[in-house]
C-alpha positions in Angstrom: 133.1 86.7 92.0 134.4 83.3 90.7 130.9 81.4 91.7 129.2 83.6 89.1 131.6 82.2 86.5 130.4 78.9 86.6 128.4 77.4 84.0 124.9 77.7 83.9 123.8 74.2 84.9 126.8 74.0 87.6 125.7 77.1 89.1 121.8 76.2 89.2 122.8 72.7 91.0 124.9 74.5 93.4 122.1 77.2 94.1 119.3 74.3 94.3 121.5 72.7 97.3 122.0 76.2 99.0 118.3 76.8 98.6 117.4 73.4 100.4 119.6 74.1 103.2 118.0 77.6 103.5 114.7 75.7 103.3 115.5 73.7 106.2 116.5 76.5 108.2 113.2 78.0 107.3 111.4 75.0 109.0 113.2 75.6 112.2 111.9 79.3 112.2 108.6 78.4 111.5 108.6 75.4 114.1 110.0 77.2 116.9 108.0 80.4 116.6 105.3 79.4 118.8 107.3 77.7 121.0 108.0 79.6 124.4 111.7 79.5 125.3 112.9 78.4 121.8 114.5 80.2 118.9 116.2 79.6 115.5 119.3 79.2 117.7 117.8 77.2 121.1 118.3 74.4 121.0 121.6 74.4 118.9 120.8 70.9 117.4 117.4 69.9 115.5 115.3 67.5 117.4 112.2 65.5 116.9 109.2 67.7 118.0 107.6 64.4 119.2 110.0 62.3 121.5 112.6 65.3 121.6 115.4 63.0 120.3 118.5 65.0 118.8 118.8 64.4 115.2 121.8 63.1 113.7 123.3 64.6 110.6 121.8 61.7 108.4 118.1 62.6 109.7 118.6 66.0 108.9 119.7 65.9 105.4 117.0 68.3 103.4 114.4 66.5 101.4 116.5 63.5 101.1 116.2 62.4 104.6 112.4 62.9 104.5 112.2 60.7 101.6 114.4 57.9 103.0 112.7 57.8 106.2 109.5 57.6 104.5 108.1 61.0 106.3 108.8 59.1 109.8 111.0 59.8 112.7 113.2 56.9 112.9 113.1 56.8 116.7 109.4 57.0 117.7 107.8 56.9 114.2 106.0 60.2 114.2 104.7 61.0 111.0 106.7 64.1 109.8 104.1 66.8 108.5 104.5 67.4 104.8 105.0 71.1 105.3 108.8 70.2 106.0 109.8 68.8 102.5 107.3 71.1 101.0 109.1 74.3 102.5 112.5 73.0 101.7 111.4 72.1 98.1 109.3 75.4 97.4 112.6 77.3 98.7 115.0 75.5 96.5 112.6 75.7 93.3 112.0 79.3 94.0 115.5 80.3 94.3 116.7 78.2 91.2 113.9 80.0 89.2 115.2 83.2 90.6 118.9 82.5 89.6 117.8 81.4 86.2 116.4 85.0 85.7 118.6 86.9 87.4 122.3 85.5 87.5 124.6 86.3 86.7 124.2 89.9 85.2 121.8 91.0 88.0 123.1 89.0 90.6 122.2 91.2 93.5 118.7 91.7 92.4 118.4 88.0 92.4 119.9 87.7 95.7 117.6 90.0 97.4 114.8 88.4 95.5 116.1 85.2 97.2 115.9 86.4 100.7 112.7 88.4 100.4 111.0 85.1 98.9 112.3 83.0 102.0 110.9 85.7 104.3 107.7 85.5 102.6 107.6 81.7 103.1 108.3 81.9 106.8 105.3 84.6 107.2 103.2 82.6 105.2 103.7 79.2 107.3 103.6 80.7 110.5 100.5 82.7 109.9 98.8 79.5 108.8 99.9 77.9 111.9 99.7 80.6 114.7 97.4 83.3 112.7 100.3 86.1 113.2 103.2 86.9 111.1 106.7 87.4 112.8 107.9 90.7 113.5 111.3 89.4 112.3 109.9 89.3 108.6 107.7 92.5 108.6 109.6 94.9 110.9 112.8 93.3 109.4 111.5 93.9 106.1 110.6 97.6 107.0 114.0 98.5 108.2 116.0 96.4 105.5 113.8 97.7 102.3 114.9 101.3 102.1 118.8 100.2 102.7 118.3 97.6 100.0 116.6 99.6 97.7 119.6 102.5 98.1 122.2 100.0 97.6 120.3 97.8 94.9 118.5 100.6 92.6 117.5 98.2 90.0 115.0 96.6 92.3 112.9 99.6 91.6 113.5 99.5 87.6 110.0 100.1 85.8 108.6 101.8 89.2 106.1 104.8 88.9 108.2 106.8 91.2 111.4 106.1 89.6 109.8 106.8 86.2 108.5 110.1 87.6 111.9 111.3 89.4 114.4 109.9 86.7 112.5 110.7 83.5 111.7 108.4 80.7 115.6 108.7 79.1 117.1 107.2 82.0 118.1 103.4 81.6 119.1 102.5 85.2 117.3 103.7 88.1 119.2 106.5 90.4 119.7 105.7 94.2 117.6 108.6 95.3 114.7 107.6 93.1 115.0 104.3 94.2 115.0 105.1 98.1 112.1 107.2 97.1 110.1 104.4 95.8 110.8 102.0 98.5 109.5 105.0 100.9 106.4 105.5 98.9 105.9 102.1 98.8 106.1 101.3 102.5 103.6 104.1 103.0 101.1 103.1 100.2 101.5 99.2 101.4 100.7 99.9 105.2 98.6 103.0 104.9 95.9 101.7 102.5 95.5 98.1 104.6 95.5 100.0 107.6 92.9 102.4 106.2 90.8 99.3 105.0 91.1 97.7 108.6 89.6 100.9 110.2 86.9 101.2 107.7 86.0 97.3 108.1 86.4 97.5 111.9 83.8 100.6 112.0 81.4 98.7 109.6 81.6 95.4 111.2 82.0 96.3 114.9 85.3 94.1 115.1 88.9 93.9 114.0 88.8 93.5 110.4 92.8 93.5 109.6 95.6 92.4 111.7 98.0 94.6 112.3 100.8 92.3 111.3 99.2 92.1 107.8 99.8 95.8 107.6 103.1 95.7 108.4 103.9 93.0 106.0 102.2 94.8 103.0 104.6 97.6 104.2 107.7 95.8 104.2 106.7 94.6 100.8 105.9 97.9 99.3 109.5 98.8 100.4 111.0 96.3 98.0 108.5 96.7 94.9 107.3 100.3 95.2 103.8 101.9 95.4 102.2 101.0 92.1 103.5 97.3 92.2 102.2 96.8 96.2 98.5 98.1 94.9 98.7 95.2 92.4 100.0 92.9 95.0 97.0 93.8 97.4 94.6 93.1 94.5 96.3 89.7 93.9 96.2 88.8 97.3 92.6 90.0 98.0 91.4 88.2 94.9 93.2 85.0 95.8 92.0 85.0 99.5 88.3 85.6 98.3 88.5 82.6 95.9 89.7 80.5 98.6 87.7 82.0 101.3 84.5 81.1 99.2 85.8 77.5 98.8 86.5 77.2 102.4 82.8 78.3 103.1 81.6 75.8 100.5 83.6 73.2 102.2 82.5 74.1 105.9 79.0 74.1 104.7 79.1 70.5 103.2 81.0 69.3 106.4 78.2 70.7 108.3 75.4 69.4 106.0 76.5 66.0 106.2 77.1 66.0 109.9 73.3 67.4 110.3 72.3 64.5 108.0 74.3 61.7 109.8 72.5 63.0 113.2 69.3 63.0 111.5 68.6 66.6 112.2 66.2 68.9 110.2 68.3 71.7 110.0 68.5 73.2 106.3 71.1 74.3 103.8 70.7 77.9 105.0 71.6 76.7 108.6 74.7 75.0 107.3 75.8 78.3 105.4 75.4 80.4 108.4 77.7 78.2 110.7 80.2 77.7 107.4 80.2 81.8 106.9 81.3 82.0 110.8 84.0 79.4 110.3 85.4 80.7 107.1 86.2 83.9 108.7 89.2 82.5 110.2 91.4 82.2 107.1 94.7 84.1 107.7 95.2 86.7 104.9 98.9 86.8 105.3 99.6 84.2 103.0 97.4 85.7 100.1 99.6 89.1 100.6 102.6 87.1 100.6 101.6 85.4 97.4 100.8 89.1 95.8 104.3 90.5 97.0 106.1 87.5 95.6 104.2 87.8 92.4 105.0 91.3 91.6 108.5 91.0 93.2 109.5 88.4 90.7 107.3 89.4 87.6 106.7 93.2 87.9 108.5 93.8 84.6 106.1 91.6 82.9 103.1 93.0 84.7 103.9 96.9 84.6 103.8 97.1 80.9 100.2 95.7 80.9 98.8 98.3 83.4 97.4 101.7 82.5 99.6 103.5 84.9 102.8 101.1 84.0 105.8 102.6 82.5 105.9 103.2 78.4 
């Protein structure tokens, strides 16, 4: 492929531009997900969410237009959310980082990783906005993971299933071992989260886990394998716990400040009781996406530090 024959700096610069363009498309998918009657292809042209004015090409240049317009719509002055340049820059940055690690020798693996990471970005920001994970990401991942794993078996290098089926002497993973790793990973990811949700529902008398999270972790397991998906779940649960604690503390401070402003005599216990109820509304999908992304991009380094990793 002639593109892969470019010098590294030129290729990375070109790939960053592609990442920015894809990031702009991701913003469209995130914004239109919850709008009835709209999709990524309808309407065909981007428009301002506030005044509905169709954007010109000058207003639609990823990242640059936001900077030039100082984060505002040129027509109505509506302040464009920071999420738009953040998604574009995050997608471009991750794509360049992946390319620097994988291209040109492992270009197929790098390409798959770029697509998966973009899907995780969409899942993250839609879950923050709507408290749901798009089926296009989760179910699409469940369908694509076995196929991609069979076509690009190197995705499951250093996986526990591949090491078990192929043996320690085989350097390159076989297609059937990679496919088995994907299927075991899907079953492990979806199965353990579904089980946790069932147990939590019995204990607390309410839904403890959204089924979108189950599907997302199952899809992630298809790309990283069973051992890695369990580590992804641990990373997601740990980071969610830390953020959840800070969220509760933040709410407690807000409630405490409000009580003092209104000269109420309610104590700190009441503030934490209110904050604990409010702190429940923290989506788990973004943290699962973080865990899946971490093991997807750095499993080789993580695996050799785990007791069950390859030796």
